[in-house]
C-alpha positions as CSV (number, residue, x, y, z in Angstrom):
1,M,267.2,52.4,-9.4
2,I,270.7,52.4,-11.1
3,Q,273.0,50.7,-9.2
4,R,276.3,51.9,-8.4
5,M,279.1,50.3,-10.1
6,S,283.0,49.6,-10.0
7,K,285.4,48.8,-12.5
8,I,287.2,45.9,-11.8
9,Q,290.5,44.2,-12.9
10,I,291.5,40.8,-11.9
11,V,295.0,40.2,-12.4
12,G,296.9,36.5,-11.6
13,S,299.1,33.7,-12.6
14,R,298.5,32.4,-16.1
15,R,298.5,29.1,-14.9
16,I,295.4,29.4,-13.1
17,M,293.5,31.8,-15.7
18,E,290.9,28.9,-16.5
19,E,290.2,28.5,-12.6
20,V,289.7,31.9,-12.2
21,I,287.1,32.1,-15.4
22,E,285.4,29.2,-14.2
23,L,285.0,30.8,-10.3
24,L,283.7,34.2,-12.1
25,H,281.3,32.0,-14.2
26,S,279.9,30.4,-11.1
27,L,279.6,34.0,-9.3
28,S,277.7,35.6,-12.0
29,I,278.7,39.1,-11.0
30,L,281.3,40.5,-13.4
31,H,280.5,41.9,-16.5
32,I,283.4,41.1,-18.7
33,E,284.9,43.6,-21.0
34,S,288.0,43.7,-23.1
35,V,291.0,44.6,-21.4
36,P,291.6,48.7,-22.0
37,E,294.2,50.1,-24.5
38,D,296.4,51.6,-21.9
39,I,297.4,47.9,-20.7
40,K,298.7,47.1,-24.3
41,E,300.7,50.1,-24.0
42,D,302.5,49.4,-20.8
43,L,302.4,45.6,-21.4
44,A,303.8,43.1,-24.0
45,S,299.9,41.8,-23.8
46,R,298.1,39.8,-26.3
47,V,295.0,37.8,-26.7
48,V,295.1,34.1,-25.2
49,P,295.5,31.8,-28.0
50,L,294.0,28.8,-27.9
51,Q,295.9,25.5,-27.9
52,R,295.0,22.8,-30.7
53,E,292.8,20.8,-28.1
54,E,291.0,23.8,-27.3
55,L,290.6,25.0,-30.8
56,A,289.0,21.7,-31.6
57,L,286.8,21.4,-28.5
58,K,285.5,24.9,-29.0
59,E,284.5,23.8,-32.6
60,R,282.8,20.8,-31.8
61,T,281.1,22.5,-28.8
62,E,279.8,25.2,-31.4
63,K,278.8,22.6,-33.9
64,M,276.8,20.5,-31.3
65,L,275.2,23.5,-29.9
66,Q,273.7,24.4,-33.3
67,K,272.5,20.9,-33.8
68,V,270.5,20.8,-30.5
69,S,269.3,24.2,-30.8
70,D,267.8,22.8,-34.1
71,L,266.7,19.5,-32.4
72,I,265.0,20.9,-29.5
73,L,262.7,22.8,-32.1
74,L,261.3,19.8,-33.1
75,L,260.3,18.3,-29.8
76,Y,257.3,19.5,-27.8
77,P,258.1,21.8,-24.5
78,V,257.4,19.8,-21.7
79,R,256.1,22.7,-19.2
80,E,256.8,26.2,-19.5
81,K,259.7,26.5,-16.9
82,A,263.2,25.2,-17.4
83,P,263.9,23.2,-14.4
84,D,266.5,24.0,-11.8
85,W,270.4,22.9,-12.0
86,L,272.4,22.3,-8.9
87,S,275.6,23.9,-8.5
88,N,277.3,20.6,-8.8
89,G,276.1,20.3,-12.5
90,V,273.6,17.5,-11.9
91,Y,270.2,17.6,-13.2
92,R,267.0,17.0,-11.1
93,P,263.8,17.4,-13.5
94,P,260.7,18.7,-11.8
95,V,257.1,17.2,-11.8
96,S,256.1,17.6,-15.1
97,I,252.3,17.8,-16.7
98,Y,253.2,14.7,-18.2
99,P,253.5,11.2,-16.3
100,L,257.3,11.3,-16.5
101,P,259.1,8.0,-16.3
102,E,261.6,7.2,-14.1
103,W,264.5,10.0,-14.7
104,K,268.3,8.9,-14.5
105,I,269.9,11.5,-13.0
106,E,272.9,12.7,-15.5
107,K,275.8,14.9,-15.4
108,F,277.1,16.1,-18.7
109,S,281.0,16.7,-19.0
110,V,283.1,17.5,-21.7
111,T,284.0,13.6,-22.2
112,D,280.2,13.7,-23.5
113,I,281.0,16.5,-25.6
114,V,283.8,14.6,-27.6
115,S,281.8,11.4,-27.6
116,E,281.3,10.2,-30.9
117,K,278.3,8.2,-29.6
118,F,277.0,11.0,-28.0
119,L,276.6,12.8,-31.3
120,S,275.2,9.8,-33.0
121,D,272.5,9.4,-30.5
122,F,271.6,13.0,-31.6
123,D,271.9,12.1,-35.1
124,A,269.7,9.1,-34.6
125,L,267.1,11.1,-32.7
126,E,267.1,14.1,-35.2
127,D,266.4,11.6,-38.0
128,R,263.6,9.7,-36.0
129,L,262.1,13.4,-35.4
130,R,262.1,14.8,-39.0
131,G,260.8,11.8,-40.3
132,L,257.9,11.7,-37.9
133,H,257.6,15.5,-38.8
134,K,257.9,15.0,-42.4
135,K,255.1,12.2,-42.4
136,R,252.9,14.2,-40.4
137,S,253.3,17.3,-42.9
138,E,252.7,15.0,-45.6
139,I,249.2,13.6,-44.2
140,A,248.3,17.1,-43.2
141,E,248.6,18.0,-46.8
142,G,246.3,15.0,-48.1
143,L,244.0,16.0,-45.5
144,S,244.1,19.5,-46.9
145,L,243.2,18.1,-50.4
146,I,240.9,16.0,-49.2
147,A,239.0,18.6,-47.3
148,R,238.7,21.1,-50.4
149,Y,237.5,18.6,-52.7
150,E,235.1,17.1,-50.1
151,R,233.4,20.4,-49.7
152,I,232.6,20.7,-53.3
153,L,231.6,16.7,-53.9
154,K,229.6,17.1,-51.2
155,G,227.5,19.9,-52.4
156,L,227.5,18.2,-55.6
157,A,226.6,14.6,-54.1
158,P,222.9,15.2,-54.3
159,L,223.0,15.7,-58.4
160,I,225.7,12.8,-58.6
161,S,223.6,10.2,-56.9
162,K,221.0,10.9,-59.5
163,L,223.1,10.1,-62.5
164,S,225.4,7.7,-60.8
165,D,223.3,4.6,-61.9
166,L,223.1,5.7,-65.9
167,K,225.6,3.5,-67.5
168,A,225.7,5.2,-70.6
169,I,225.8,8.5,-69.6
170,E,228.9,10.7,-69.0
171,F,228.9,13.6,-66.7
172,T,231.3,16.5,-66.0
173,G,231.3,18.6,-62.9
174,V,232.9,22.5,-63.1
175,I,233.1,25.2,-60.8
176,V,231.9,28.9,-61.3
177,D,232.2,31.6,-59.3
178,K,228.7,33.3,-58.3
179,D,229.9,36.9,-59.5
180,K,230.2,35.1,-63.3
181,A,227.2,33.2,-63.2
182,G,226.4,34.6,-66.5
183,V,228.4,32.0,-68.4
184,I,226.7,29.2,-67.2
185,P,223.7,30.0,-69.9
186,L,226.3,30.7,-72.6
187,L,228.0,27.3,-71.6
188,E,224.4,25.5,-71.6
189,S,224.0,27.1,-75.4
190,E,227.3,25.6,-76.4
191,I,226.7,22.4,-75.1
192,K,223.4,22.2,-76.7
193,R,224.8,22.6,-80.1
194,I,228.0,19.9,-79.7
195,T,225.5,17.4,-78.2
196,D,222.6,18.1,-80.6
197,G,220.3,18.5,-77.5
198,M,221.6,15.0,-75.9
199,Y,222.5,16.8,-72.3
200,Q,220.9,17.8,-69.1
201,I,222.6,20.2,-66.8
202,F,222.3,20.5,-62.9
203,R,223.5,23.6,-60.9
204,K,224.0,24.1,-57.0
205,E,225.1,26.8,-54.9
206,L,228.0,25.8,-52.7
207,E,229.7,27.2,-49.5
208,G,231.4,30.0,-50.2
209,E,231.3,32.3,-53.4
210,S,231.1,29.5,-56.0
211,I,228.1,27.4,-57.9
212,G,228.8,23.8,-58.8
213,V,227.5,22.4,-62.2
214,I,227.3,18.9,-63.2
215,I,226.9,18.4,-67.0
216,A,225.0,15.2,-68.3
217,Y,225.6,13.5,-71.5
218,Q,225.9,10.5,-73.9
219,R,229.7,9.5,-73.9
220,D,230.0,9.9,-77.4
221,Y,230.2,13.6,-76.6
222,D,232.5,13.4,-73.9
223,L,235.6,14.5,-75.9
224,K,234.1,17.6,-77.4
225,V,232.6,18.4,-74.1
226,R,236.0,18.5,-72.4
227,S,237.7,20.3,-75.4
228,L,235.1,23.1,-74.9
229,L,235.7,23.5,-71.4
230,S,239.3,23.6,-71.9
231,E,239.1,26.2,-74.8
232,E,237.1,28.4,-72.5
233,G,239.0,28.0,-69.6
234,I,236.4,26.6,-67.6
235,S,237.5,25.0,-64.0
236,E,236.5,21.5,-64.4
237,I,236.5,19.3,-61.2
238,K,239.7,17.2,-61.9
239,L,240.3,14.8,-58.9
240,P,243.9,14.2,-57.8
241,A,246.0,11.2,-59.4
242,E,245.0,8.6,-57.0
243,Y,241.2,9.1,-58.0
244,S,241.5,9.5,-61.4
245,G,239.2,7.3,-63.8
246,L,236.8,7.2,-60.3
247,P,233.1,8.3,-60.7
248,L,232.8,11.4,-58.6
249,F,230.5,9.7,-56.1
250,E,232.7,6.8,-55.6
251,A,235.7,9.2,-55.3
252,L,233.8,11.1,-52.5
253,K,233.1,7.9,-50.3
254,I,236.9,6.8,-50.8
255,M,237.9,10.4,-49.7
256,I,235.8,10.4,-46.6
257,R,237.4,6.7,-45.6
258,K,240.7,8.1,-45.9
259,K,240.1,11.0,-44.2
260,G,239.5,9.0,-41.1
261,E,242.1,7.0,-41.4
262,M,244.7,9.8,-42.0
263,T,243.3,11.6,-38.7
264,L,244.0,8.4,-36.6
265,E,247.5,8.1,-38.2
266,I,248.3,12.1,-37.2
267,K,246.9,11.1,-33.6
268,E,249.3,8.3,-33.7
269,I,252.4,10.3,-34.8
270,E,251.5,13.1,-32.3
271,K,251.6,10.4,-29.4
272,E,254.5,9.3,-30.5
273,L,256.4,13.0,-30.7
274,D,254.6,13.5,-26.9
275,K,256.5,10.2,-25.7
276,I,259.9,11.4,-27.3
277,S,259.4,14.8,-25.9
278,E,258.7,13.5,-22.7
279,E,261.6,11.6,-22.5
280,W,264.2,13.8,-24.4
281,Y,263.4,17.5,-23.7
282,W,264.7,18.2,-20.7
283,K,267.8,16.4,-21.4
284,I,268.3,18.2,-24.4
285,E,267.7,21.5,-22.7
286,G,269.9,20.8,-20.1
287,F,272.8,19.8,-22.5
288,M,272.3,23.0,-24.5
289,G,272.7,24.9,-21.5
290,V,276.0,23.3,-20.8
291,L,277.2,23.5,-24.2
292,K,276.4,27.3,-23.9
293,D,278.2,27.9,-20.7
294,L,281.1,26.3,-22.3
295,V,280.8,28.6,-25.2
296,D,280.9,31.3,-23.1
297,E,284.0,30.4,-21.1
298,F,285.9,30.2,-24.4
299,R,284.6,33.3,-25.5
300,T,285.6,35.0,-22.1
301,L,289.2,34.1,-23.2
302,G,289.1,36.5,-25.9
303,Y,288.7,39.2,-23.5
304,C,291.6,38.1,-21.3
305,K,294.9,39.5,-22.2
306,V,298.0,38.0,-20.9
307,T,301.7,38.3,-20.8
308,K,304.3,35.7,-20.4
309,Y,303.3,34.8,-16.9
310,T,300.4,37.0,-16.1
311,F,296.8,37.3,-17.1
312,F,294.2,40.4,-16.9
313,I,290.7,40.4,-16.8
314,T,288.7,43.7,-16.8
315,G,284.8,44.2,-16.2
316,W,282.4,45.9,-14.2
317,A,280.4,44.7,-10.9
318,P,277.8,46.6,-8.7
319,Q,279.2,47.9,-5.8
320,R,277.0,45.9,-3.5
321,D,278.2,42.7,-4.8
322,L,281.8,43.7,-4.8
323,P,282.5,42.4,-1.2
324,L,281.3,38.6,-2.1
325,L,283.4,38.7,-5.3
326,R,286.5,39.9,-3.4
327,D,286.0,37.4,-0.6
328,S,285.2,34.7,-2.9
329,I,288.4,35.0,-4.9
330,K,290.8,35.5,-1.9
331,D,289.4,32.1,-0.4
332,K,289.8,30.3,-3.4
333,F,293.3,31.9,-4.6
334,G,294.5,33.9,-1.7
335,E,297.4,35.7,-3.0
336,R,297.6,34.4,-6.3
337,V,294.9,36.6,-7.7
338,L,294.4,40.3,-7.3
339,L,291.3,42.1,-7.5
340,R,291.8,45.7,-8.0
341,E,289.0,48.4,-8.3
342,L,290.0,51.0,-10.8
343,E,289.5,54.8,-11.3
344,I,286.3,55.6,-13.6
345,R,287.5,57.7,-16.1
346,K,284.7,60.6,-17.0
347,E,284.9,59.9,-20.6
348,E,283.9,56.1,-19.8
349,L,280.3,57.1,-18.1
350,E,278.7,56.5,-21.3
351,R,280.3,53.1,-21.7
352,I,279.5,51.5,-18.0
353,P,276.7,48.9,-18.2
354,V,273.7,49.9,-16.3
355,S,272.1,47.6,-13.7
356,I,268.8,48.7,-12.2
357,R,267.4,47.2,-8.8
358,N,264.2,48.5,-7.9
359,P,262.0,47.7,-4.7
360,G,259.5,45.1,-5.0
361,I,256.4,47.5,-5.3
362,V,258.3,49.7,-7.9
363,K,259.5,46.5,-9.9
364,P,256.6,45.7,-11.8
365,F,256.4,49.2,-13.4
366,E,259.9,47.9,-15.3
367,I,257.5,46.4,-17.9
368,F,256.9,49.9,-19.2
369,M,260.4,50.7,-19.4
370,S,261.5,47.7,-21.2
371,I,260.2,49.1,-24.6
372,L,262.8,52.2,-24.2
373,P,266.3,51.8,-24.2
374,P,268.1,51.5,-20.7
375,P,269.3,54.8,-18.9
376,R,272.9,55.9,-19.4
377,Y,274.8,55.1,-16.3
378,D,274.9,59.1,-15.3
379,S,271.4,59.4,-16.1
380,I,268.3,58.6,-13.6
381,D,266.1,55.6,-13.5
382,P,262.3,56.8,-14.2
383,T,260.9,53.9,-12.8
384,P,259.8,54.8,-9.3
385,F,258.6,58.3,-10.9
386,L,256.6,56.2,-13.3
387,A,255.3,54.0,-10.3
388,I,254.2,57.0,-8.2
389,F,252.3,58.9,-11.1
390,F,250.9,56.3,-13.7
391,P,248.3,55.0,-11.3
392,V,247.2,58.5,-10.2
393,F,246.8,59.7,-13.7
394,F,245.0,56.5,-14.6
395,G,242.8,56.9,-11.7
396,L,242.2,60.6,-12.3
397,I,241.0,59.6,-15.9
398,L,238.9,56.6,-14.9
399,G,237.9,58.0,-11.8
400,D,234.5,56.1,-11.2
401,S,234.5,53.7,-8.2
402,A,232.0,51.0,-9.7
403,H,234.6,50.9,-13.0
404,G,237.7,50.9,-10.6
405,L,235.9,47.9,-8.9
406,I,235.2,45.7,-11.6
407,L,238.7,46.4,-12.6
408,L,240.1,45.4,-9.2
409,V,238.2,42.1,-9.3
410,F,239.3,41.2,-13.0
411,T,243.2,42.0,-12.1
412,L,242.5,39.4,-9.3
413,I,241.0,36.8,-11.4
414,L,243.5,37.3,-14.0
415,R,246.3,37.1,-11.5
416,R,245.1,33.9,-10.0
417,R,244.5,32.6,-13.7
418,F,247.8,33.3,-15.0
419,A,249.9,32.9,-11.6
420,E,252.8,31.2,-13.5
421,N,253.2,34.2,-16.1
422,D,255.5,36.7,-15.3
423,V,254.4,39.7,-17.5
424,I,250.8,38.9,-16.4
425,K,251.5,39.1,-13.0
426,D,253.4,42.3,-13.1
427,L,251.0,43.9,-15.1
428,T,248.1,42.6,-12.7
429,K,250.3,44.4,-10.1
430,V,250.3,47.6,-11.8
431,F,246.4,47.7,-12.7
432,F,245.4,46.7,-9.1
433,L,247.0,49.8,-7.9
434,C,245.4,51.9,-10.8
435,A,241.9,50.2,-9.7
436,V,242.4,51.4,-6.2
437,Y,243.1,54.8,-7.5
438,S,240.2,54.9,-9.8
439,I,238.0,53.8,-6.5
440,I,239.6,56.5,-4.5
441,F,239.0,59.1,-7.1
442,G,235.7,57.8,-7.7
443,F,234.9,58.3,-4.1
444,L,236.2,62.0,-4.2
445,F,234.3,62.7,-7.6
446,G,231.3,61.0,-6.4
447,E,231.1,58.6,-9.4
448,F,229.8,54.9,-9.2
449,F,228.3,54.1,-12.6
450,G,228.5,57.9,-13.4
451,R,225.7,59.7,-10.9
452,F,224.2,56.3,-10.2
453,G,225.8,56.5,-6.6
454,E,223.6,59.5,-6.0
455,R,220.8,57.2,-5.3
456,F,223.0,55.6,-2.5
457,G,224.1,59.0,-0.8
458,M,227.3,59.4,-2.8
459,H,228.4,62.9,-3.7
460,P,231.1,64.7,-5.0
461,I,233.9,65.6,-2.6
462,L,236.5,67.0,-4.3
463,L,234.8,67.9,-7.7
464,D,232.0,67.2,-9.8
465,R,233.8,66.1,-13.1
466,G,230.5,66.5,-15.0
467,R,229.7,69.9,-14.3
468,T,233.3,71.9,-13.0
469,I,235.2,70.9,-15.9
470,K,236.8,74.5,-15.8
471,G,238.0,73.2,-12.3
472,F,238.9,70.0,-13.6
473,L,240.9,71.7,-16.0
474,I,242.7,73.7,-13.8
475,I,243.7,70.9,-11.6
476,S,244.9,68.8,-14.7
477,I,247.2,72.0,-15.6
478,A,248.4,72.3,-12.2
479,I,249.4,68.6,-12.5
480,G,251.4,69.4,-15.5
481,V,252.9,72.1,-14.2
482,G,254.0,70.1,-11.0
483,H,255.3,67.1,-13.2
484,I,257.3,69.4,-15.6
485,M,258.9,71.2,-12.8
486,L,259.7,68.3,-11.3
487,G,261.2,66.8,-14.4
488,F,263.6,69.8,-14.3
489,I,264.7,69.5,-10.9
490,L,265.6,66.0,-11.2
491,S,268.1,66.9,-13.8
492,L,269.3,69.7,-12.0
493,L,270.1,67.4,-8.9
494,N,271.7,64.9,-11.2
495,S,274.0,67.6,-12.6
496,I,274.7,68.5,-9.1
497,K,275.3,64.9,-8.5
498,W,277.8,64.5,-11.1
499,K,279.5,67.9,-11.0
500,R,278.3,69.4,-14.2
501,K,278.3,72.8,-12.8
502,K,277.7,74.3,-16.4
503,E,274.8,72.2,-17.0
504,A,273.5,72.9,-13.2
505,V,273.7,76.3,-14.1
506,G,271.8,76.0,-17.2
507,K,269.0,74.0,-15.7
508,L,268.7,76.2,-12.9
509,S,268.1,79.2,-15.0
510,S,265.7,76.9,-17.1
511,I,263.6,76.6,-14.0
512,L,263.4,80.1,-13.1
513,M,262.2,81.3,-16.6
514,L,259.6,78.5,-16.6
515,F,258.5,79.6,-13.2
516,A,258.3,83.3,-14.2
517,I,256.4,82.5,-17.5
518,L,254.0,80.4,-15.5
519,L,253.7,83.6,-13.0
520,A,253.0,86.0,-15.8
521,I,250.4,83.9,-17.3
522,A,248.8,83.2,-14.0
523,S,248.8,86.9,-13.2
524,V,247.4,87.5,-17.0
525,A,244.6,85.3,-16.2
526,G,243.5,86.9,-13.2
527,Y,244.6,83.8,-10.7
528,L,247.4,86.0,-8.8
529,P,247.6,89.8,-8.4
530,R,248.8,92.3,-11.2
531,G,252.2,92.5,-9.6
532,F,253.3,89.0,-10.3
533,L,253.3,89.7,-14.1
534,F,256.1,92.9,-13.9
535,F,257.9,90.3,-11.7
536,G,257.7,87.4,-14.2
537,I,258.7,89.8,-17.3
538,I,262.0,91.0,-14.9
539,L,262.9,87.4,-14.0
540,S,262.6,86.0,-17.5
541,I,264.8,89.0,-18.8
542,A,267.2,88.5,-16.2
543,V,267.7,84.7,-17.0
544,I,267.8,84.6,-20.6
545,P,271.4,85.8,-21.1
546,V,272.1,82.9,-18.7
547,I,270.5,80.1,-20.6
548,L,272.1,81.5,-23.8
549,I,275.7,81.4,-21.9
550,F,275.3,78.1,-20.4
551,E,272.6,76.2,-22.9
552,G,272.3,78.0,-25.6
553,L,269.5,78.7,-28.1
554,I,268.4,75.2,-27.2
555,G,267.9,76.3,-23.8
556,I,265.3,78.5,-24.5
557,I,263.5,76.5,-27.1
558,E,263.3,73.7,-24.3
559,V,261.5,76.4,-21.9
560,I,259.2,77.0,-24.7
561,K,258.5,73.7,-25.6
562,S,257.9,72.6,-21.7
563,L,254.7,75.3,-22.0
564,S,253.3,73.0,-24.7
565,N,254.0,69.9,-22.7
566,I,252.2,71.5,-19.6
567,V,249.3,72.0,-22.0
568,S,249.5,68.4,-22.6
569,Y,247.8,67.3,-19.5
570,T,244.8,68.8,-20.2
571,R,244.3,65.5,-21.8
572,I,243.5,64.3,-18.2
573,M,240.5,66.5,-17.8
574,A,239.5,65.6,-21.5
575,L,239.4,61.8,-21.4
576,G,238.0,62.0,-17.5
577,T,235.1,64.1,-18.7
578,A,234.6,62.0,-21.9
579,A,234.5,59.0,-19.6
580,V,232.1,60.6,-17.2
581,M,229.9,61.9,-19.7
582,M,229.9,58.3,-21.4
583,S,228.6,57.2,-18.1
584,L,225.7,59.4,-17.7
585,V,224.9,58.6,-21.5
586,A,224.5,54.9,-20.5
587,N,222.3,55.6,-17.3
588,R,220.0,58.1,-19.3
589,V,219.3,55.6,-22.2
590,G,218.9,52.7,-19.9
591,K,216.4,55.0,-18.1
592,M,214.6,55.9,-21.4
593,S,214.0,52.4,-22.6
594,G,210.6,52.0,-20.3
595,N,211.6,48.7,-19.4
596,I,213.9,48.0,-16.6
597,I,215.6,44.7,-17.7
598,I,216.0,46.3,-21.0
599,G,217.3,49.2,-19.4
600,I,219.9,47.6,-17.2
601,I,221.0,45.2,-20.5
602,I,221.5,48.5,-22.5
603,A,223.3,50.6,-19.7
604,G,225.4,47.5,-19.0
605,I,226.5,47.3,-22.6
606,I,227.6,51.3,-22.7
607,H,229.2,50.8,-19.3
608,A,231.0,47.7,-20.3
609,L,232.3,49.4,-23.3
610,N,233.2,52.4,-21.4
611,I,235.4,50.0,-18.9
612,V,237.2,48.8,-22.1
613,I,237.9,52.3,-23.5
614,G,238.7,53.6,-19.6
615,V,241.3,50.7,-19.3
616,F,243.1,51.4,-22.5
617,S,242.8,55.1,-23.1
618,P,244.1,56.0,-19.7
619,T,247.1,53.5,-20.0
620,I,248.4,55.1,-23.6
621,Q,247.8,58.6,-22.3
622,A,249.4,58.1,-19.1
623,L,252.3,56.5,-20.5
624,R,252.3,59.4,-22.9
625,L,252.7,62.3,-20.5
626,H,255.7,60.5,-19.1
627,Y,257.4,59.1,-22.3
628,V,257.2,62.3,-24.0
629,E,256.6,65.2,-21.6
630,F,258.0,64.0,-18.4
631,F,261.0,62.1,-19.2
632,S,262.2,64.3,-22.2
633,K,263.5,67.0,-19.2
634,F,265.9,64.3,-17.2
635,Y,266.0,60.9,-19.1
636,K,269.1,60.1,-21.1
637,E,269.3,56.9,-23.2
638,G,272.1,54.7,-23.1
639,N,272.9,51.4,-24.8
640,R,274.7,49.2,-22.2
641,R,272.6,46.6,-20.3
642,Y,274.5,45.0,-17.2
643,I,274.9,41.6,-18.5
644,P,277.0,39.4,-15.9
645,F,279.2,36.6,-17.2
646,R,276.6,33.8,-16.0
647,K,276.2,30.6,-15.8
648,T,273.0,29.0,-18.0
649,R,273.2,25.8,-16.7
650,G,275.5,23.6,-14.4
651,E,279.3,23.4,-13.6
652,V,281.2,23.9,-16.8
653,R,285.2,22.8,-17.1
654,L,287.2,24.3,-19.7
655,W,289.5,21.8,-21.6
656,R,292.5,21.5,-18.8
657,R,296.0,22.9,-20.6
658,V,298.7,20.8,-19.6
């Protein structure tokens, strides 16, 4: 739900401005903004100017932040979650997956930041890390080169070994693509010509799409043979410079030996990087947080306006946190600082930062809202409605108790396996509910691996999705009508809440027109008496002028569009029917196999495929029905999130003004 926000102005003596900023930073409540223009008009205010010492500290802090941000990328993360910081700025690292050495509890301060030794230590560490990474990269490049040649030479090794003892014989290796194998006979005829028939040629198919060819000939013809290969553009096997002049077989032996040495060398470098990361990762991570906090405090000075004796800070805070903010300021500064709650003007509604807070059972569904822009402050948070309807739609589509049980077990396994991953944890909570609804609807539809449950006395209670498709279609359309109507009603209630009378009348008229059209359609289809057709037409004609007056032509278009939105809900029926039919096919194909074991395997494969499709397809379609059909009736996109002035790490002190 969208939290009620208060517009706050903090006014105090300019002498204690930095202390107030420090307190606000620690409280992590106020979303700070520029002082409104009307303050500038009434007072001779200006942005807080940085003194020379502060400016130097700010520049040095930003420089060091960039340095440590680059430096931490050269280290290996010691564990996923960052350690906690105590409010007094003392860093206490947690137990790590590595055997940590005895840690020294540290407290970073401004003195550390301005210390040349502190910076030189980081410079030395960076040089050491970059040297190790460079060395590892060079060795890895060498290994890659060896692997490329090793593959070729190993393929040709049997041929090379036959010729390696012939002292007066020279041999040359070439690589030819398999799709160009026709060039080999032509090459052989040319070799025969220039060597007067004194040659021997061997070929061997290598891994991949290539053929290795070894040409043996007397050394007197070496120059002519190599000239021929060069003129014809044939890829001769040329060893790297360090192996040039060596026989191919000898080069292969040296490469294999070097490969082992280089692999060990890389392992040693990895061990050293692990050791350095173990010692430095959290120190740098912590120091980086301190620097970020200090930069934030300097940046906040840019949002403050001052007169000769007074400063002004303006921002937003959730109403539920306002008492804590007010009491904290009063306890520390007494009457020297004044906190005022300002009136929110109508034109400011779009600029109010949005803070969303949902109960525990709803919160996991926020993961689906994260891909959308936040709602406007004067709109509605759709997350609770997504939490209600998404699992229901999912269950209606999957609708098989056996599939639901398998999904339930799978979510529990994932949740246990990835207990530290917040994203997966939220997803497993969502799909746990989806699995429960699938089991419930499977019981109501009488489905357990399709109709396999009939063997155990399981029968449809609500409807048989495989036989009463029309009934399932009616239920799907009825759900669409209710869902779309709810969207219009939410929009109406929101308009009333924000006292938008014209908009409220327009929304009410749209609801009445949509209701009238649906009555007429139901009457024509024979689901309602014919008298409702006349009533629906009269009501539609009556509200059309009202819609045109209060919402314009777009209001009429929106009502007509809503009919197509309702029809979209038939995809619940279509996908649900497809799921049950696939289960029936699995059972029948398994039964037709004539062998119980083979039948179980075949049916199991098809059911497994159905479950996979039955997870992804309902998810995508249920989200689509919300994003496109439902949200379009009441959801207004915003562009501002509530981002309080919050500490990243421990206590940070601004450079004190004299």
